[in-house]
N, CA, C and O of each residue as an XYZ file, in Angstrom:
212
protein
N       1.011     -1.061     -0.349
C      -0.343      0.296      0.252
C       0.549      1.548      0.075
O       0.990      2.066      1.101
N       0.798      1.980     -0.894
C       1.810      3.303     -0.762
C       0.961      4.280      0.206
O      -0.255      4.402      0.351
N       2.228      5.030      0.907
C       2.402      5.732      2.026
C       1.774      6.985      1.039
O       1.644      7.052     -0.183
N       1.446      7.943      2.136
C       1.479      9.734      1.294
C       2.988     10.278      1.849
O       2.987     11.189      2.677
N       4.234      9.724      1.395
C       5.341     10.031      1.746
C       5.546      9.449      0.071
O       6.276     10.026     -0.735
N       4.936      8.496     -0.171
C       5.809      9.008     -1.738
C       5.451      9.146     -2.757
O       5.737      8.489     -3.758
N       4.201     10.762     -2.558
C       3.926     11.515     -3.361
C       4.047     12.280     -2.914
O       2.997     12.906     -3.062
N       4.832     12.942     -2.223
C       5.262     14.104     -1.049
C       6.540     15.022     -2.566
O       7.040     16.132     -2.386
N       6.746     14.246     -3.763
C       7.377     14.897     -4.582
C       6.103     15.523     -5.197
O       6.594     16.599     -5.537
N       5.296     15.568     -5.433
C       4.091     16.185     -6.285
C       3.341     17.212     -5.689
O       2.429     17.868     -6.193
N       3.960     17.298     -4.239
C       3.264     18.446     -3.977
C       3.241     19.455     -4.431
O       2.304     20.024     -4.990
N       4.949     20.017     -4.120
C       4.947     21.955     -5.055
C       4.543     21.562     -6.086
O       3.460     22.097     -6.323
N       5.098     20.334     -7.480
C       4.094     21.124     -8.800
C       2.342     21.295     -9.073
O       1.658     21.879     -9.913
N       2.121     20.614     -8.112
C       0.567     21.227     -7.941
C       0.202     21.880     -7.191
O      -1.024     21.986     -7.222
N       0.713     22.468     -6.405
C       0.519     23.719     -5.993
C       1.229     24.891     -6.416
O       1.077     26.075     -6.116
N       2.020     24.320     -7.161
C       2.371     26.332     -8.279
C       1.178     25.922     -9.575
O       0.961     26.801    -10.409
N       0.510     24.713     -9.687
C      -0.350     24.673    -11.121
C      -1.643     25.430    -10.529
O      -2.230     26.285    -11.192
N      -2.155     24.948     -8.869
C      -3.508     25.066     -8.215
C      -3.601     26.601     -8.439
O      -4.594     27.068     -8.996
N      -2.265     27.640     -7.882
C      -2.340     28.505     -7.636
C      -2.840     29.076     -8.926
O      -3.983     29.470     -9.155
N      -1.904     29.061     -9.660
C      -1.438     29.395    -10.941
C      -2.432     29.905    -11.929
O      -2.605     30.924    -12.599
N      -3.429     27.922    -11.584
C      -4.809     28.079    -11.854
C      -5.578     29.579    -11.210
O      -6.387     30.040    -12.015
N      -5.516     29.961    -10.594
C      -6.512     30.627     -9.752
C      -6.220     32.171     -9.901
O      -7.098     33.025     -9.780
N      -4.767     32.467    -10.204
C      -4.715     33.040    -10.590
C      -5.301     33.446    -12.340
O      -6.028     34.386    -12.662
N      -4.808     32.587    -13.068
C      -5.736     33.396    -14.244
C      -6.567     33.780    -13.914
O      -6.670     34.991    -13.718
N      -7.451     33.013    -13.719
C      -8.945     32.756    -12.998
C      -9.656     34.700    -12.531
O     -10.570     35.445    -12.884
N      -8.973     34.699    -11.966
C      -8.759     36.222    -11.650
C      -8.800     37.386    -12.894
O      -8.122     37.342    -13.921
N      -9.428     38.060    -12.655
C      -9.895     39.032    -14.100
C      -8.670     40.177    -13.548
O      -8.727     41.036    -12.668
N      -7.530     39.760    -14.506
C      -6.796     41.199    -13.883
C      -5.716     40.520    -15.230
O      -5.476     39.315    -15.306
N      -5.210     41.465    -16.129
C      -3.992     41.111    -17.146
C      -2.866     40.304    -16.225
O      -2.280     39.242    -16.436
N      -2.800     41.324    -15.024
C      -0.562     41.575    -14.693
C      -0.940     39.729    -14.207
O      -0.409     38.729    -14.691
N      -2.135     39.800    -12.997
C      -2.183     38.104    -12.464
C      -2.271     37.359    -13.034
O      -1.634     36.367    -12.679
N      -3.207     37.230    -14.497
C      -3.527     36.425    -15.685
C      -1.852     35.900    -16.114
O      -1.103     35.038    -15.655
N      -1.763     36.697    -16.992
C       0.193     36.509    -16.872
C       1.335     36.006    -15.710
O       2.291     35.231    -15.724
N       0.874     36.637    -14.985
C       1.756     35.594    -13.793
C       0.620     34.145    -14.226
O       0.738     33.191    -14.995
N      -0.274     34.529    -13.443
C      -0.640     32.582    -13.932
C      -0.719     31.984    -14.191
O      -0.785     30.846    -13.726
N      -0.803     32.801    -16.034
C       0.295     31.606    -16.898
C       1.076     31.247    -16.609
O       0.948     30.086    -16.219
N       2.579     31.863    -16.521
C       3.104     31.552    -15.819
C       3.306     30.951    -14.774
O       4.520     30.847    -14.600
N       2.761     30.522    -14.025
C       2.776     29.756    -13.427
C       2.184     28.292    -12.830
O       2.551     27.648    -11.848
N       0.872     27.960    -14.047
C       0.967     27.285    -14.220
C       2.220     26.227    -15.494
O       2.638     25.075    -15.371
N       2.423     27.056    -16.389
C       3.599     26.319    -17.357
C       4.996     25.806    -16.867
O       5.896     25.215    -17.464
N       4.797     26.449    -14.938
C       7.001     26.215    -14.509
C       6.066     25.572    -14.117
O       6.287     24.427    -14.511
N       4.739     25.599    -13.345
C       4.315     24.028    -12.278
C       4.393     22.596    -13.737
O       4.997     21.541    -13.539
N       3.854     22.826    -14.730
C       3.856     21.838    -15.327
C       5.302     21.023    -15.738
O       5.572     19.822    -15.731
N       5.992     22.058    -16.047
C       7.641     21.806    -15.987
C       7.694     20.662    -15.227
O       7.736     19.477    -15.556
N       7.683     21.354    -13.872
C       8.404     20.686    -12.897
C       8.152     19.772    -12.452
O       8.884     19.067    -11.757
N       6.482     19.488    -12.919
C       5.846     18.507    -12.316
C       6.530     16.978    -13.444
O       6.729     15.934    -12.823
N       6.735     16.975    -14.499
C       7.397     16.420    -15.514
C       8.614     16.356    -15.374
O       9.131     15.300    -15.741
N       9.225     17.087    -14.987
C      11.079     17.129    -14.532
C      11.094     16.292    -13.244
O      12.154     15.760    -12.912
N      10.247     16.176    -12.672
C       9.978     15.446    -11.318
C       8.870     13.870    -11.481
O       8.389     13.082    -10.667
N       8.860     13.919    -12.008
C       7.838     11.765    -12.627
C       8.629     11.274    -12.699
O       8.269     10.221    -12.173
N       9.522     11.147    -12.946
C      10.351      9.616    -12.914
C      11.854      9.754    -12.237
O      12.761      8.948    -12.444
N      11.965     11.043    -11.304
C      13.803     10.837    -10.869
C      12.974      9.946     -9.314
O      11.811      9.973     -8.913
N      14.392      9.128     -8.711
C      13.959      8.202     -7.521
C      13.669      9.286     -6.894
O      13.220      9.236     -5.749
């Protein structure tokens, strides 16, 4: 059975994606651009962490 500690590497990228999405939907051009950047960075970080031991 998998432990919560097995998924600790996914907390950072997932948080970046969620915060980026929340900033993206906030109706302000600066926060939308920053949110899109955070989502892209979170996705890249998530793929980088995917198969790391």
